[in-house]
ROPADREN-980925 format. One record per atom (N, C-alpha, C): residue in one letter; atom name; x, y, z. Coordinates in steps of 0.02 Angstrom, whole numbers, always signed. Layout:
N
[a,CA,[X,Y,Z]]
...
END
This chain:
225
[x,N,[-1086,-848,+2308]]
[x,CA,[-1039,-807,+2269]]
[x,C,[-1060,-734,+2274]]
[x,N,[-1012,-690,+2284]]
[x,CA,[-1026,-619,+2292]]
[x,C,[-1058,-590,+2229]]
[x,N,[-1122,-573,+2234]]
[x,CA,[-1158,-548,+2174]]
[x,C,[-1131,-481,+2151]]
[x,N,[-1110,-438,+2197]]
[x,CA,[-1083,-373,+2178]]
[x,C,[-1017,-382,+2140]]
[x,N,[-978,-430,+2161]]
[x,CA,[-915,-443,+2127]]
[x,C,[-928,-471,+2057]]
[x,N,[-979,-514,+2051]]
[x,CA,[-998,-542,+1986]]
[x,C,[-1021,-486,+1939]]
[x,N,[-1061,-440,+1965]]
[x,CA,[-1084,-384,+1924]]
[x,C,[-1026,-340,+1902]]
[x,N,[-978,-331,+1947]]
[x,CA,[-919,-292,+1929]]
[x,C,[-880,-327,+1873]]
[x,N,[-878,-394,+1876]]
[x,CA,[-844,-432,+1823]]
[x,C,[-880,-424,+1757]]
[x,N,[-947,-424,+1759]]
[x,CA,[-986,-411,+1698]]
[x,C,[-970,-341,+1670]]
[x,N,[-965,-293,+1715]]
[x,CA,[-949,-225,+1694]]
[x,C,[-880,-221,+1661]]
[x,N,[-832,-256,+1690]]
[x,CA,[-765,-257,+1662]]
[x,C,[-765,-292,+1593]]
[x,N,[-806,-344,+1586]]
[x,CA,[-810,-379,+1521]]
[x,C,[-838,-333,+1468]]
[x,N,[-890,-294,+1486]]
[x,CA,[-919,-246,+1438]]
[x,C,[-868,-193,+1418]]
[x,N,[-831,-169,+1468]]
[x,CA,[-780,-119,+1454]]
[x,C,[-725,-147,+1410]]
[x,N,[-707,-210,+1421]]
[x,CA,[-657,-243,+1379]]
[x,C,[-680,-247,+1307]]
[x,N,[-744,-263,+1296]]
[x,CA,[-771,-265,+1228]]
[x,C,[-769,-197,+1196]]
[x,N,[-787,-145,+1234]]
[x,CA,[-785,-76,+1207]]
[x,C,[-714,-57,+1188]]
[x,N,[-667,-73,+1232]]
[x,CA,[-597,-55,+1218]]
[x,C,[-570,-94,+1158]]
[x,N,[-589,-158,+1154]]
[x,CA,[-567,-199,+1098]]
[x,C,[-593,-171,+1032]]
[x,N,[-656,-150,+1031]]
[x,CA,[-685,-120,+971]]
[x,C,[-650,-56,+952]]
[x,N,[-634,-14,+1003]]
[x,CA,[-599,+49,+990]]
[x,C,[-529,+36,+964]]
[x,N,[-495,-15,+991]]
[x,CA,[-428,-31,+968]]
[x,C,[-430,-55,+896]]
[x,N,[-479,-97,+879]]
[x,CA,[-485,-120,+810]]
[x,C,[-497,-62,+763]]
[x,N,[-539,-15,+785]]
[x,CA,[-555,+43,+743]]
[x,C,[-492,+85,+730]]
[x,N,[-453,+96,+782]]
[x,CA,[-392,+136,+773]]
[x,C,[-342,+100,+728]]
[x,N,[-337,+34,+736]]
[x,CA,[-290,-3,+693]]
[x,C,[-312,-1,+620]]
[x,N,[-377,-1,+608]]
[x,CA,[-403,+7,+540]]
[x,C,[-385,+77,+514]]
[x,N,[-392,+127,+557]]
[x,CA,[-373,+195,+537]]
[x,C,[-298,+199,+523]]
[x,N,[-258,+166,+563]]
[x,CA,[-186,+166,+552]]
[x,C,[-169,+135,+484]]
[x,N,[-207,+84,+464]]
[x,CA,[-196,+53,+398]]
[x,C,[-209,+103,+342]]
[x,N,[-263,+141,+348]]
[x,CA,[-279,+192,+297]]
[x,C,[-225,+245,+296]]
[x,N,[-205,+268,+355]]
[x,CA,[-154,+321,+359]]
[x,C,[-88,+297,+330]]
[x,N,[-68,+235,+346]]
[x,CA,[-5,+208,+320]]
[x,C,[-7,+202,+244]]
[x,N,[-65,+179,+218]]
[x,CA,[-72,+173,+145]]
[x,C,[-69,+242,+112]]
[x,N,[-101,+291,+144]]
[x,CA,[-101,+359,+116]]
[x,C,[-31,+387,+114]]
[x,N,[+6,+377,+168]]
[x,CA,[+75,+404,+170]]
[x,C,[+119,+369,+119]]
[x,N,[+113,+303,+113]]
[x,CA,[+154,+266,+66]]
[x,C,[+141,+288,-6]]
[x,N,[+77,+295,-24]]
[x,CA,[+60,+314,-92]]
[x,C,[+77,+387,-106]]
[x,N,[+63,+432,-59]]
[x,CA,[+77,+503,-70]]
[x,C,[+153,+514,-76]]
[x,N,[+193,+478,-36]]
[x,CA,[+265,+484,-42]]
[x,C,[+289,+457,-110]]
[x,N,[+260,+401,-131]]
[x,CA,[+280,+372,-195]]
[x,C,[+261,+419,-253]]
[x,N,[+202,+448,-249]]
[x,CA,[+181,+495,-302]]
[x,C,[+225,+557,-303]]
[x,N,[+242,+582,-244]]
[x,CA,[+285,+641,-240]]
[x,C,[+353,+627,-271]]
[x,N,[+381,+568,-256]]
[x,CA,[+446,+550,-285]]
[x,C,[+440,+543,-361]]
[x,N,[+386,+512,-384]]
[x,CA,[+376,+502,-456]]
[x,C,[+372,+570,-491]]
[x,N,[+331,+615,-464]]
[x,CA,[+322,+680,-496]]
[x,C,[+386,+721,-495]]
[x,N,[+425,+714,-442]]
[x,CA,[+489,+751,-439]]
[x,C,[+537,+727,-493]]
[x,N,[+536,+662,-507]]
[x,CA,[+581,+633,-556]]
[x,C,[+553,+635,-627]]
[x,N,[+489,+651,-634]]
[x,CA,[+455,+647,-699]]
[x,C,[+488,+689,-754]]
[x,N,[+503,+754,-744]]
[x,CA,[+531,+793,-799]]
[x,C,[+596,+764,-826]]
[x,N,[+641,+744,-780]]
[x,CA,[+705,+715,-801]]
[x,C,[+695,+649,-838]]
[x,N,[+649,+608,-812]]
[x,CA,[+638,+543,-844]]
[x,C,[+605,+552,-913]]
[x,N,[+558,+598,-918]]
[x,CA,[+528,+613,-984]]
[x,C,[+581,+636,-1034]]
[x,N,[+624,+681,-1011]]
[x,CA,[+677,+707,-1055]]
[x,C,[+723,+651,-1078]]
[x,N,[+741,+607,-1031]]
[x,CA,[+786,+552,-1049]]
[x,C,[+754,+506,-1101]]
[x,N,[+691,+490,-1092]]
[x,CA,[+657,+446,-1139]]
[x,C,[+648,+479,-1208]]
[x,N,[+636,+544,-1209]]
[x,CA,[+629,+578,-1273]]
[x,C,[+696,+579,-1310]]
[x,N,[+750,+586,-1273]]
[x,CA,[+817,+583,-1304]]
[x,C,[+828,+513,-1332]]
[x,N,[+809,+462,-1293]]
[x,CA,[+815,+393,-1318]]
[x,C,[+775,+382,-1381]]
[x,N,[+714,+409,-1383]]
[x,CA,[+672,+401,-1442]]
[x,C,[+703,+435,-1502]]
[x,N,[+727,+495,-1492]]
[x,CA,[+758,+532,-1548]]
[x,C,[+819,+494,-1574]]
[x,N,[+861,+468,-1528]]
[x,CA,[+921,+431,-1549]]
[x,C,[+901,+367,-1585]]
[x,N,[+848,+334,-1561]]
[x,CA,[+825,+272,-1593]]
[x,C,[+797,+287,-1662]]
[x,N,[+762,+343,-1670]]
[x,CA,[+735,+361,-1735]]
[x,C,[+792,+374,-1785]]
[x,N,[+843,+409,-1763]]
[x,CA,[+900,+422,-1807]]
[x,C,[+935,+356,-1826]]
[x,N,[+943,+312,-1776]]
[x,CA,[+976,+248,-1790]]
[x,C,[+935,+207,-1839]]
[x,N,[+869,+207,-1831]]
[x,CA,[+826,+169,-1876]]
[x,C,[+830,+198,-1947]]
[x,N,[+828,+264,-1953]]
[x,CA,[+832,+295,-2019]]
[x,C,[+898,+278,-2053]]
[x,N,[+952,+278,-2014]]
[x,CA,[+1018,+262,-2042]]
[x,C,[+1020,+189,-2066]]
[x,N,[+993,+144,-2026]]
[x,CA,[+992,+73,-2045]]
[x,C,[+950,+62,-2108]]
[x,N,[+894,+97,-2112]]
[x,CA,[+852,+90,-2172]]
[x,C,[+888,+117,-2234]]
[x,N,[+923,+173,-2226]]
[x,CA,[+961,+202,-2282]]
[x,C,[+1015,+153,-2305]]
[x,N,[+1046,+119,-2257]]
[x,CA,[+1098,+71,-2275]]
[x,C,[+1069,+14,-2316]]
[x,N,[+1010,-10,-2296]]
[x,CA,[+978,-64,-2334]]
[x,C,[+958,-40,-2404]]
[x,N,[+932,+21,-2407]]
[x,CA,[+913,+49,-2472]]
[x,C,[+973,+54,-2519]]
[x,N,[+1029,+76,-2492]]
[x,CA,[+1090,+82,-2532]]
[x,C,[+1114,+14,-2555]]
[x,N,[+1110,-37,-2510]]
[x,CA,[+1131,-104,-2529]]
[x,C,[+1085,-133,-2583]]
[x,N,[+1021,-117,-2579]]
[x,CA,[+975,-141,-2630]]
[x,C,[+991,-109,-2698]]
[x,N,[+1013,-46,-2696]]
[x,CA,[+1033,-13,-2759]]
[x,C,[+1096,-47,-2787]]
[x,N,[+1142,-64,-2740]]
[x,CA,[+1203,-98,-2762]]
[x,C,[+1187,-166,-2792]]
[x,N,[+1137,-200,-2761]]
[x,CA,[+1117,-266,-2786]]
[x,C,[+1091,-261,-2858]]
[x,N,[+1053,-209,-2871]]
[x,CA,[+1026,-201,-2939]]
[x,C,[+1082,-191,-2991]]
[x,N,[+1139,-164,-2968]]
[x,CA,[+1194,-150,-3014]]
[x,C,[+1247,-205,-3015]]
[x,N,[+1235,-257,-2975]]
[x,CA,[+1285,-311,-2970]]
[x,C,[+1295,-344,-3038]]
[x,N,[+1360,-358,-3054]]
[x,CA,[+1376,-386,-3119]]
[x,C,[+1396,-460,-3117]]
[x,N,[+1406,-485,-3057]]
[x,CA,[+1426,-555,-3052]]
[x,C,[+1386,-589,-2997]]
[x,N,[+1383,-655,-3002]]
[x,CA,[+1347,-693,-2951]]
[x,C,[+1379,-685,-2882]]
[x,N,[+1446,-683,-2883]]
[x,CA,[+1482,-675,-2819]]
[x,C,[+1465,-608,-2786]]
[x,N,[+1464,-556,-2827]]
[x,CA,[+1447,-490,-2800]]
[x,C,[+1375,-488,-2777]]
[x,N,[+1331,-520,-2815]]
[x,CA,[+1260,-522,-2796]]
[x,C,[+1251,-560,-2730]]
[x,N,[+1285,-617,-2723]]
[x,CA,[+1278,-657,-2662]]
[x,C,[+1304,-617,-2601]]
[x,N,[+1361,-585,-2611]]
[x,CA,[+1390,-546,-2556]]
[x,C,[+1344,-489,-2536]]
[x,N,[+1313,-457,-2584]]
[x,CA,[+1268,-401,-2570]]
[x,C,[+1204,-425,-2537]]
[x,N,[+1179,-482,-2559]]
[x,CA,[+1117,-509,-2529]]
[x,C,[+1128,-526,-2455]]
[x,N,[+1187,-553,-2438]]
[x,CA,[+1202,-567,-2368]]
[x,C,[+1206,-502,-2327]]
[x,N,[+1236,-451,-2358]]
[x,CA,[+1241,-387,-2324]]
[x,C,[+1171,-357,-2313]]
[x,N,[+1127,-366,-2362]]
[x,CA,[+1059,-342,-2356]]
[x,C,[+1023,-378,-2299]]
[x,N,[+1033,-444,-2293]]
[x,CA,[+1001,-483,-2240]]
[x,C,[+1024,-458,-2171]]
[x,N,[+1090,-446,-2166]]
[x,CA,[+1115,-420,-2103]]
[x,C,[+1087,-350,-2089]]
[x,N,[+1083,-311,-2141]]
[x,CA,[+1056,-243,-2134]]
[x,C,[+983,-244,-2112]]
[x,N,[+944,-290,-2140]]
[x,CA,[+874,-295,-2119]]
[x,C,[+867,-318,-2047]]
[x,N,[+913,-361,-2024]]
[x,CA,[+914,-381,-1953]]
[x,C,[+927,-320,-1909]]
[x,N,[+974,-277,-1933]]
[x,CA,[+989,-217,-1893]]
[x,C,[+930,-169,-1894]]
[x,N,[+894,-166,-1949]]
[x,CA,[+833,-125,-1952]]
[x,C,[+781,-150,-1902]]
[x,N,[+772,-216,-1899]]
[x,CA,[+723,-246,-1853]]
[x,C,[+743,-231,-1781]]
[x,N,[+808,-236,-1767]]
[x,CA,[+832,-221,-1699]]
[x,C,[+820,-148,-1681]]
[x,N,[+833,-103,-1729]]
[x,CA,[+822,-32,-1717]]
[x,C,[+748,-17,-1708]]
[x,N,[+705,-50,-1746]]
[x,CA,[+633,-42,-1737]]
[x,C,[+610,-64,-1668]]
[x,N,[+637,-120,-1645]]
[x,CA,[+620,-145,-1578]]
[x,C,[+643,-96,-1524]]
[x,N,[+703,-70,-1532]]
[x,CA,[+730,-22,-1484]]
[x,C,[+686,+41,-1482]]
[x,N,[+666,+65,-1540]]
[x,CA,[+623,+124,-1543]]
[x,C,[+555,+109,-1512]]
[x,N,[+528,+49,-1525]]
[x,CA,[+464,+30,-1496]]
[x,C,[+467,+28,-1421]]
[x,N,[+522,+2,-1393]]
[x,CA,[+529,-2,-1320]]
[x,C,[+533,+68,-1290]]
[x,N,[+570,+112,-1323]]
[x,CA,[+576,+180,-1296]]
[x,C,[+509,+216,-1298]]
[x,N,[+472,+209,-1352]]
[x,CA,[+406,+240,-1357]]
[x,C,[+357,+211,-1306]]
[x,N,[+361,+145,-1296]]
[x,CA,[+317,+112,-1247]]
[x,C,[+332,+136,-1176]]
[x,N,[+397,+145,-1162]]
[x,CA,[+417,+168,-1096]]
[x,C,[+390,+239,-1083]]
[x,N,[+393,+281,-1134]]
[x,CA,[+367,+349,-1126]]
[x,C,[+291,+348,-1119]]
[x,N,[+258,+307,-1158]]
[x,CA,[+185,+302,-1153]]
[x,C,[+165,+278,-1083]]
[x,N,[+201,+228,-1057]]
[x,CA,[+185,+201,-990]]
[x,C,[+196,+254,-937]]
[x,N,[+250,+292,-944]]
[x,CA,[+265,+345,-896]]
[x,C,[+210,+398,-896]]
[x,N,[+189,+420,-956]]
[x,CA,[+137,+471,-961]]
[x,C,[+70,+444,-937]]
[x,N,[+57,+380,-951]]
[x,CA,[-6,+351,-929]]
[x,C,[-8,+347,-852]]
[x,N,[+48,+328,-822]]
[x,CA,[+50,+324,-749]]
[x,C,[+40,+394,-719]]
[x,N,[+74,+443,-748]]
[x,CA,[+68,+511,-722]]
[x,C,[-4,+537,-729]]
[x,N,[-37,+517,-784]]
[x,CA,[-105,+540,-796]]
[x,C,[-154,+511,-745]]
[x,N,[-137,+454,-714]]
[x,CA,[-182,+424,-666]]
[x,C,[-176,+452,-596]]
[x,N,[-124,+492,-583]]
[x,CA,[-113,+517,-515]]
[x,C,[-166,+566,-490]]
[x,N,[-191,+612,-532]]
[x,CA,[-243,+657,-506]]
[x,C,[-303,+619,-477]]
[x,N,[-324,+566,-512]]
[x,CA,[-381,+527,-487]]
[x,C,[-363,+492,-421]]
[x,N,[-303,+463,-419]]
[x,CA,[-282,+429,-357]]
[x,C,[-275,+478,-300]]
[x,N,[-246,+536,-313]]
[x,CA,[-238,+585,-260]]
[x,C,[-306,+609,-234]]
[x,N,[-354,+618,-280]]
[x,CA,[-421,+638,-259]]
[x,C,[-452,+585,-213]]
[x,N,[-441,+522,-230]]
[x,CA,[-468,+468,-189]]
[x,C,[-434,+467,-120]]
[x,N,[-369,+476,-119]]
[x,CA,[-333,+477,-55]]
[x,C,[-355,+536,-12]]
[x,N,[-365,+593,-45]]
[x,CA,[-389,+652,-8]]
[x,C,[-459,+641,+21]]
[x,N,[-502,+608,-18]]
[x,CA,[-570,+592,+6]]
[x,C,[-567,+544,+66]]
[x,N,[-524,+493,+62]]
[x,CA,[-517,+445,+117]]
[x,C,[-492,+480,+180]]
[x,N,[-444,+525,+171]]
[x,CA,[-417,+562,+229]]
[x,C,[-470,+607,+260]]
[x,N,[-508,+641,+217]]
[x,CA,[-561,+685,+242]]
[x,C,[-615,+645,+277]]
[x,N,[-633,+588,+250]]
[x,CA,[-683,+545,+281]]
[x,C,[-660,+520,+349]]
[x,N,[-596,+503,+353]]
[x,CA,[-568,+481,+417]]
[x,C,[-572,+537,+468]]
[x,N,[-556,+598,+446]]
[x,CA,[-559,+655,+492]]
[x,C,[-630,+672,+513]]
[x,N,[-678,+661,+468]]
[x,CA,[-748,+676,+486]]
[x,C,[-775,+627,+538]]
[x,N,[-746,+568,+541]]
[x,CA,[-768,+517,+590]]
[x,C,[-729,+522,+656]]
[x,N,[-672,+557,+655]]
[x,CA,[-631,+563,+715]]
[x,C,[-605,+634,+719]]
[x,N,[-635,+673,+763]]
[x,CA,[-618,+744,+767]]
[x,C,[-548,+756,+795]]
[x,N,[-517,+704,+824]]
[x,CA,[-449,+713,+850]]
[x,C,[-396,+715,+795]]
[x,N,[-415,+692,+736]]
[x,CA,[-367,+691,+680]]
[x,C,[-363,+760,+648]]
[x,N,[-304,+778,+622]]
[x,CA,[-296,+843,+588]]
[x,C,[-333,+844,+522]]
[x,N,[-345,+904,+497]]
[x,CA,[-377,+911,+431]]
[x,C,[-327,+892,+377]]
[x,N,[-353,+859,+326]]
[x,CA,[-310,+836,+271]]
[x,C,[-302,+891,+219]]
[x,N,[-242,+898,+192]]
[x,CA,[-230,+946,+138]]
[x,C,[-234,+913,+70]]
[x,N,[-221,+952,+19]]
[x,CA,[-224,+927,-50]]
[x,C,[-154,+921,-78]]
[x,N,[-144,+870,-119]]
[x,CA,[-79,+859,-151]]
[x,C,[-38,+809,-112]]
[x,N,[+11,+779,-145]]
[x,CA,[+50,+725,-113]]
[x,C,[+89,+747,-52]]
[x,N,[+119,+806,-54]]
[x,CA,[+159,+829,+3]]
[x,C,[+114,+844,+64]]
[x,N,[+57,+876,+51]]
[x,CA,[+11,+891,+106]]
[x,C,[-18,+827,+135]]
[x,N,[-33,+778,+92]]
[x,CA,[-59,+715,+117]]
[x,C,[-8,+677,+159]]
[x,N,[+55,+679,+137]]
[x,CA,[+108,+646,+175]]
[x,C,[+116,+678,+243]]
[x,N,[+113,+744,+245]]
[x,CA,[+118,+779,+309]]
[x,C,[+59,+763,+354]]
[x,N,[-1,+762,+324]]
[x,CA,[-61,+744,+362]]
[x,C,[-54,+673,+391]]
[x,N,[-31,+627,+351]]
[x,CA,[-24,+557,+374]]
[x,C,[+25,+552,+432]]
[x,N,[+78,+591,+430]]
[x,CA,[+127,+590,+484]]
[x,C,[+96,+615,+549]]
[x,N,[+58,+670,+545]]
[x,CA,[+26,+697,+605]]
[x,C,[-29,+650,+630]]
[x,N,[-69,+623,+583]]
[x,CA,[-123,+578,+602]]
[x,C,[-95,+515,+635]]
[x,N,[-39,+491,+609]]
[x,CA,[-9,+430,+638]]
[x,C,[+12,+443,+710]]
[x,N,[+38,+502,+724]]
[x,CA,[+59,+518,+793]]
[x,C,[-2,+521,+839]]
[x,N,[-57,+550,+815]]
[x,CA,[-119,+554,+855]]
[x,C,[-145,+484,+869]]
[x,N,[-148,+443,+818]]
[x,CA,[-174,+375,+826]]
[x,C,[-130,+333,+871]]
[x,N,[-64,+342,+865]]
[x,CA,[-18,+304,+908]]
[x,C,[-30,+319,+981]]
[x,N,[-39,+383,+996]]
[x,CA,[-52,+403,+1066]]
[x,C,[-118,+375,+1090]]
[x,N,[-170,+381,+1048]]
[x,CA,[-236,+355,+1068]]
[x,C,[-234,+280,+1078]]
[x,N,[-200,+245,+1034]]
[x,CA,[-195,+172,+1040]]
[x,C,[-157,+152,+1103]]
[x,N,[-104,+188,+1118]]
[x,CA,[-65,+173,+1179]]
[x,C,[-109,+181,+1241]]
[x,N,[-149,+233,+1242]]
[x,CA,[-194,+244,+1300]]
[x,C,[-246,+189,+1306]]
[x,N,[-274,+169,+1249]]
[x,CA,[-324,+116,+1251]]
[x,C,[-293,+49,+1273]]
[x,N,[-234,+34,+1247]]
[x,CA,[-201,-29,+1266]]
[x,C,[-184,-29,+1340]]
[x,N,[-162,+28,+1366]]
[x,CA,[-147,+33,+1437]]
[x,C,[-209,+22,+1479]]
[x,N,[-264,+54,+1458]]
[x,CA,[-327,+45,+1496]]
[x,C,[-352,-27,+1491]]
[x,N,[-345,-57,+1432]]
[x,CA,[-369,-126,+1425]]
[x,C,[-327,-173,+1469]]
[x,N,[-262,-161,+1472]]
[x,CA,[-220,-202,+1516]]
[x,C,[-243,-196,+1589]]
[x,N,[-261,-135,+1608]]
[x,CA,[-286,-125,+1677]]
[x,C,[-351,-163,+1688]]
[x,N,[-397,-159,+1639]]
[x,CA,[-461,-193,+1644]]
[x,C,[-451,-268,+1650]]
[x,N,[-407,-295,+1607]]
[x,CA,[-394,-367,+1609]]
[x,C,[-364,-388,+1675]]
[x,N,[-318,-347,+1701]]
[x,CA,[-286,-362,+1765]]
[x,C,[-338,-362,+1822]]
[x,N,[-382,-312,+1822]]
[x,CA,[-433,-308,+1874]]
[x,C,[-481,-368,+1869]]
[x,N,[-498,-386,+1806]]
[x,CA,[-543,-442,+1797]]
[x,C,[-511,-507,+1821]]
[x,N,[-446,-515,+1807]]
[x,CA,[-410,-576,+1829]]
[x,C,[-411,-580,+1905]]
[x,N,[-396,-523,+1937]]
[x,CA,[-393,-523,+2010]]
[x,C,[-462,-538,+2040]]
[x,N,[-514,-508,+2010]]
[x,CA,[-581,-518,+2036]]
[x,C,[-605,-590,+2024]]
[x,N,[-591,-617,+1965]]
[x,CA,[-612,-685,+1950]]
[x,C,[-574,-735,+1993]]
[x,N,[-509,-722,+2005]]
[x,CA,[-470,-767,+2048]]
[x,C,[-500,-769,+2118]]
[x,N,[-523,-711,+2141]]
[x,CA,[-555,-709,+2207]]
[x,C,[-620,-749,+2207]]
[x,N,[-660,-741,+2155]]
[x,CA,[-725,-775,+2151]]
[x,C,[-717,-850,+2144]]
[x,N,[-667,-871,+2103]]
[x,CA,[-659,-942,+2089]]
[x,C,[-615,-978,+2139]]
[x,N,[-574,-939,+2175]]
[x,CA,[-528,-969,+2221]]
[x,C,[-467,-999,+2187]]
[x,N,[-453,-978,+2126]]
[x,CA,[-394,-1001,+2089]]
[x,C,[-375,-948,+2038]]
[x,N,[-311,-950,+2018]]
[x,CA,[-287,-900,+1971]]
[x,C,[-317,-910,+1902]]
[x,N,[-330,-856,+1867]]
[x,CA,[-359,-859,+1800]]
[x,C,[-315,-824,+1749]]
[x,N,[-254,-807,+1767]]
[x,CA,[-210,-771,+1721]]
[x,C,[-198,-811,+1657]]
[x,N,[-201,-776,+1600]]
[x,CA,[-192,-808,+1536]]
[x,C,[-258,-820,+1500]]
[x,N,[-313,-814,+1537]]
[x,CA,[-379,-821,+1506]]
[x,C,[-406,-753,+1486]]
[x,N,[-449,-752,+1436]]
[x,CA,[-483,-690,+1418]]
[x,C,[-537,-677,+1470]]
[x,N,[-561,-614,+1471]]
[x,CA,[-614,-598,+1519]]
[x,C,[-677,-638,+1504]]
[x,N,[-691,-648,+1440]]
[x,CA,[-751,-686,+1421]]
[x,C,[-745,-758,+1446]]
[x,N,[-685,-788,+1438]]
[x,CA,[-675,-856,+1462]]
[x,C,[-682,-860,+1538]]
[x,N,[-653,-810,+1572]]
[x,CA,[-656,-808,+1645]]
[x,C,[-728,-801,+1668]]
[x,N,[-765,-758,+1633]]
[x,CA,[-835,-746,+1652]]
[x,C,[-876,-810,+1644]]
[x,N,[-863,-849,+1593]]
[x,CA,[-899,-912,+1584]]
[x,C,[-884,-960,+1641]]
[x,N,[-822,-961,+1663]]
[x,CA,[-804,-1004,+1719]]
[x,C,[-840,-982,+1783]]
[x,N,[-843,-916,+1793]]
[x,CA,[-879,-891,+1852]]
[x,C,[-953,-908,+1848]]
[x,N,[-982,-900,+1788]]
[x,CA,[-1053,-917,+1779]]
[x,C,[-1065,-991,+1792]]
[x,N,[-1020,-1033,+1766]]
[x,CA,[-1028,-1105,+1776]]
[x,C,[-1023,-1124,+1850]]
[x,N,[-975,-1094,+1885]]
[x,CA,[-968,-1110,+1956]]
[x,C,[-1028,-1085,+1995]]
[x,N,[-1052,-1025,+1977]]
[x,CA,[-1111,-998,+2011]]
[x,C,[-1171,-1043,+2001]]
[x,N,[-1179,-1068,+1938]]
[x,CA,[-1235,-1113,+1924]]
[x,C,[-1230,-1177,+1964]]
[x,N,[-1169,-1204,+1970]]
[x,CA,[-1160,-1266,+2008]]
[x,C,[-1177,-1256,+2081]]
[x,N,[-1158,-1198,+2108]]
[x,CA,[-1173,-1184,+2178]]
[x,C,[-1248,-1177,+2190]]
[x,N,[-1281,-1145,+2142]]
[x,CA,[-1353,-1136,+2149]]
[x,C,[-1390,-1204,+2146]]
[x,N,[-1366,-1247,+2101]]
[x,CA,[-1398,-1312,+2094]]
[x,C,[-1384,-1358,+2154]]
[x,N,[-1330,-1343,+2189]]
[x,CA,[-1311,-1384,+2247]]
[x,C,[-1349,-1364,+2310]]
[x,N,[-1380,-1308,+2308]]
[x,CA,[-1418,-1284,+2368]]
[x,C,[-1478,-1330,+2380]]
[x,N,[-1492,-1342,+2442]]
[x,CA,[-1550,-1386,+2457]]
[x,C,[-1615,-1351,+2441]]
END
C-alpha cells in the first residue's frame, strides 16, 4: 500500500477534525448571537411599549378604585336603610340587596387587585432589563474578544441588535467557507481511500475510511512471508 498516500489520508483526517471543531465553535457562536438578537429585540419592543402600557394600567387602576369606592358606598347606604327598615319584608329585601352589593364589592376588589398585579409585574419585568442587558453585553464582548473577526458590541438593546446582525453575517460567511473546505477535504479523502482500497468509500466518514485502510494495510503486512 502506498505509504505516502496513507500519510496524506492521515493529514486529511487531521484537517477534517480541525475543520469540524471550527464549525462547532462557529455554530455555538451563532447560538449566542441569535439569542442576543432575540432578547435585545424583545427588550427594545417592550421598552418602546412601556410608557403606553403603564399609562393604560394606571387608568385601569384608577377606574377600578372609583368603582370599588362606589360599590362600598352602595353597601353602606343599604346597611343604613336596613337599620331603618320597619317591616320584615323591607328588611328581607334590603338584606338581599346588601348581599348582592357585597358580591359586587368583592368583584371590584378582584378587578382592582388584577390591575395592580399587572402593573407590578410590568414594573418588575422592566426593572430586570438593565441586569439582563449587562449580561448580554458581556457575552457579546466576550465573544468578540475570542474572535477578532467579529464587530465590537455596543450598549443598549438597539446597539446589541445591530451588533448581532453584523456578527451573524460574519459568522455565516466564515461557516460557509469552512463547510466548503470540509467538503473538499472529504472528497479528496474519499478519492484517495478509494484508490488505496480499490473500492468506493463514498458515504463513510474520513475516520471510518481511515480505519478500513489501516485494517487492509495490517492484513497485507500479516500476509507477507
